[in-house]
N, C-alpha and C positions, 0 to 999 in steps of 0.2 A: 503494499500500499504505499502511497506517496505521502511525503511529510511536507508540511508548509510552516513558514514561521509567520507569526502574528504579534501584535503588541498588545500587552495586557496592562492593567492598572495594579498598583500596590498602594493602598490608601495610605497616606502619610501627610497631614496638614503641614508639617514642618518643611516638607519638600514641595508643598503646593500640590499635591496629588489629592484631589476631592473626589475621586471615582473609587467605588468598591473594589476590593481585590478580585482579580480574576476577570473583570469585566473587559471587554475588547475596546481598544482605542483606536481612532482614526485621526490622522493631523487634520485639524480645523481649517476651514477655507480661509485663505490670506485677508479677506476684508472683514471678517468677523471678530468681535470683541468677546471675551468670556464672561460668563454669567457671574462669576466671582473673580474679583480681582486677582491675577496672577502676576507676581513680582516681575517689575521691568521689563517686560516683554509683551509683545503683541501676539506672540505665537504659543500655541499650546496644543494638546490633543484633546479629543472630546470622547465621552463614552458612549459607546454605540446604542446601548439601552437607555441611559438616564440623561445624556447630553450635558454632564457635568464635566468641567475643565479638569485636565491634568498637566502639569508642565512637563513631566517626565512619564515615560512608558517603559516596560521591560519585554523583551523579546522571549517568547514562547514557542515551543514547537508543537504543532497539532499533528495527528496522525491520519490527516485527511487533506486532499486539496480543497482549497477555500473556493467556493463559487461566488465570484464577484457580483454576479447578477443578483444572487439570493442576498448577498449583503447589502446591495443597493436597495432592495426591496425592504428590508428590515429597517435600513436607516430612514427611508422614506416615511416610514410609519412610526417613527420614534421620535423623542424629544430632540435628537441630534440633528435632525433634518436641516434646520436653519443654519447650525454651525458648520454644515459640510457644503453648504452653498445652495441648499433649498431645492435645486432641479436634478433630475435624474443624472444628467450629463456631469454636473458639477460634483455630485456625490460619488459617481462613479470614478472620476478623476482623483479625488481625495483618496478614495479606498486603494485605488491602483498605486498612486504614489507611495503610500504607506507600506502596502506589501512588497512592492519592488524594492524598496529602500532597505528593508530589513532582511531581505532574502539571505544575505551572505553575513549577517551578524549573529554571532553565536547565542543560543538560549540563555537566558539569565542575565543578559547584559543590559544596561539601562540605555535608552535612547532619548532624544529631543528633536522637535521639529523647529527650524529657524530658515531664515533667509540668507542669502548671500548675493554679491554681484556675479552676473555671468561671465564678466572678464574685467580687467583694469579699464580698458576703453568703453566697454559696454556695461553702462550702469543699470541694465535691466535685472530686476531682483528675481531670483528662482528660489523657490521652496525646496528644502531638504529635510530629510529625516535620517539622522546618523547616530552613532554610538557617542556617548557622553561619560566622562570621567569624574567621579566625585572626590572632592579633596577630603583629607582626613579632618575630623572634628565636626 
């Protein structure tokens, strides 16, 4: 059976993760503001079931291929809909971005969603989901 990596929540208010443990997370749409203030950033993940924000997510391996179209349907019928862009196309884009980004990240590792310039000359901002390292303390 094929395996797939997804992003899940670990509830921790200290790290601004306001989503219950184990809930799947998707990178929120770029123009959306979180329902709960998330420290110093405009970007975050959103819980697929609750729509609550999480600054960080953790990669988890699941034992089956993820059906993106089924996830889109779930998201469109959940409180997360508006945070993921509202339309089927925008939700699909956010789910695809999240899943593709964590494909090579080891399970159990934390990730964050943010923006970076396309290049030094091209100031177009692109969204990325990538591994993050926590400092001690």
